[in-house]
N, C-alpha and C positions, 0 to 999 in steps of 0.2 A: 570901704568894704574890705573885709579880710578874706583873702583867698586861701582855701583849705585843700590839702592833699591828704588822702587816706591810704595807709599802708597796712595791709593785713593779708594773711594767707586764706582768710575765710571770707567768702563773698557775703555771707549773712551779716558779718560785722560792717562791711562797706555799706550795704543796703540800710542797715539800722542807723548808722551815723548819718548817711545822706538824708534819710527820712527825718531824723531829729533836727539836723542843721538847716534843712530847707525851710523850716518854719521861721528862721531868723533872717530878716532882710539884710542884716549887716554881714552875713556870711555867704560865701559862694564856694561850692565844691568844684575845684578846677581839674581834678584828676584823682585816679586811684591806681594802685598796683598790688599784685599779689606776690611778687618776687623781689625780696630786698636787694638782690644783686643787680636788678635792672631799675630799681627805683631812683637811683641817683640821676640817671639820664632823664627820666620822666620829670623829676623834680626840677632839673635845669630847664626843661622845656616849658613846664607849666608855671614856674616861678611863684610858688605859693608863699604866703606869709607864715602859715602854720602847717605842720605835718602832724597828723594823728596816727599813732601806731598802736597796734593791738599787742599788749604785753602778755596776753594769754595764748598767743600763737604757739603751736608745738615747735620746739627747737628754734626759738626766734634768734636768728643770727643777724641781729640788727646793728652790731657794734661798728662794723666797717661803713655801711651806708650812713649811719647817724653821724659818725665822726667826720666823714667826708662832707656831708651837708653842713655841719656846724663850722667846719673849717672854711668852706667856700662861701657861705651865706651868713655874714655877720648880721645878727639881729633876728634871724629866723627862730621861731619857737617850735619845739617838738613836744607834743603832748602824748605821753604814754598812758593808755587807758586799760585798766584791768577790770573786767566785769566779774571775775571770780571773787575778788575781795573789795570791790568798789573803791579802788584807789586810782589816783592820777599822779603821774610823775611829770614835771615840767622841766625842760632843758631849754636854755636860750644861749645862742652863740654870741660871744662878745670878744672883741680883740682889745688888748691894752698893751701899751708899750711899757717895758720894764727897764728903768734906767739904774735903779739901785735896789738893794735887798728889801727896803721898806715897801717898794711897789709890789713885790711879790706877797709880802705879808698883808698889805691892804686888799689885794685881789682875793686872798684866801678868806679874810675876815668880812668882806662885804656881803 
């Protein structure tokens, strides 16, 4: 079962995502937050596999929480959802050791 956390300043977004995902037995909403600045602590508490963020939030200052989560939780998937243009952006944290310049090139080209 995949554990999902929802981050959006709009409660209607939370409710809509929760309603949609509750129909899938393989998914569980483990938490939600409206404040990006407080989300990192909640994410550490709930330990989700996936974070869904609302890309249409007004003034979304998600860079700091997203980078913090990607740095701390290798393998976590962050799905940005825009209802305005029906797009999804997917980010996944991954750590690699770089021993030589080719390792950097390979990480860029993968």
